[in-house]
N, C-alpha and C positions, 0 to 999 in steps of 0.2 A: 691055399696059395703057397708056392714054394718059397724057400728062403731067398733064392735068387730074385724072384719076382718082388718080394718085399723090399729088398735092397734097391732094386731098380726103381720101384715106386718112390722110395725115399729120395733118391737122387733126382727124380723128375720133379717132385714137390719142392725140394730145396732149390733146384734150378729155376723154378718158376718164381720163387720168392726173391731171388736176387734182383730182379727188375721191377719190384713192387715196393710200395711204401713200407712193407714189413721186412725189408732186407736188413734193417738195423738190428733185428733179433738174431741174425746169424753171427757166428764168430767173425771177428774183424781182422784186419791186417795189423802189422806192426806200425807204430807211430813214433815220431821223434819230435820233441818240443824243446826249444831253446829260448832263454831270456837273456838279452844282451844289454849291457850298460852303454848307452850312447851319450851320456852326459860328460862333457869334457871337464877333467879336473875334479871330479866328485865320485866318491864311492857310494854304492847303493847296497841295500840288503834285500835279498830275495828269499822268501820262504814259501815253498810250494808243497802241496799235499793233495791227496785224494782221500776217499773214505778208508782205504786200506794202507796207503803208504804216506808217511811223513818224510819228505825228502830233506828236511832240515834247513836251517838258515844258511845262506851263502852271501858273503860280502864280495861284491864285484867291483873291481877297479874299472876305469874307463876302458872300453872296448873288450872287456872280458865278458864271457858268457857262461851260463850254467845250462846244461842240457841233460835230458834223460830220455830213455826209450821204454816203450811199454807195448803191451798187447791189449786191445780193447776187450772188455768182458762180454760174455755171451748175450746178456740181455740188452746190450747197447746203452748202458747207463754210465759208462766211464766218464768221470769228471775229475780234472786236476785244476785246482785254483791256486793262485799265488798272491801273496801279500808283498808289496814292494814299498820300501821306505827310502826316500832320499833325505838330504839335509833338512828340507823344509816341507816335504809332502809325503803322503802315505795313501795307498789305496789297495783294494783287493780286486782281482779280476779272474775270470775263468780262462785259464790258459788252454784248456782243451775240454770241450763238452761234446761227447760223441754225436749227439743228435744234430748239432750244427756244424761240427768240424770234421766229420768223417770224410766227406768229399773234399772239403776245403784244404785239409791238412794231410792228406794221404800222399806221401808218407811223412811229411814234416811241416811244422809250423814254427815260425820265429817271431818273437816279440822283442821290440827295441824300445827301451826305456829312454825317453828324451825329456828335455825341460818342458816341452809343450804337451806331453802326454805319452801314452804307450801305443806304439804302432804295431799292428799285427800284419804279418806277411804270410801269404799262402804258399802252397807247394810249388808255385811258379815264381816265388820271390816277388810277388806283387803285393803292395800295401793295399789291403782290402778292409781293414778294421782300424778305427782310431778310438782310443779310450782317453777321454779328457780327465785331467786331475780334478778331484772334487773341490 
């Protein structure tokens, strides 16, 4: 088989994978995640990391946000989690998990920290996830 035929076959196979449950194995798009402080008059601390990147702690005043951009990994296992601390509450949540957020958050996800909990907003700015404080 010629090199051209091999390359063509590769593209056909990859194209077929795009519309299957195996699509998460292919390289992904770029993503953006933001965590915003929506608690009036109170600072919060947000510390986000993945297996490869520690984004460090960030103190956010009311209405401030911390955001980052990244490219999903080849195996579809990208995970960023955040630890959020308010004056009287603390919790950890998955800010981006490729297997559940690839479609929901392409290209962006926003998390709003509120007194009642943490609200997740999808790429269409629609609240579709609520995380209650423990």
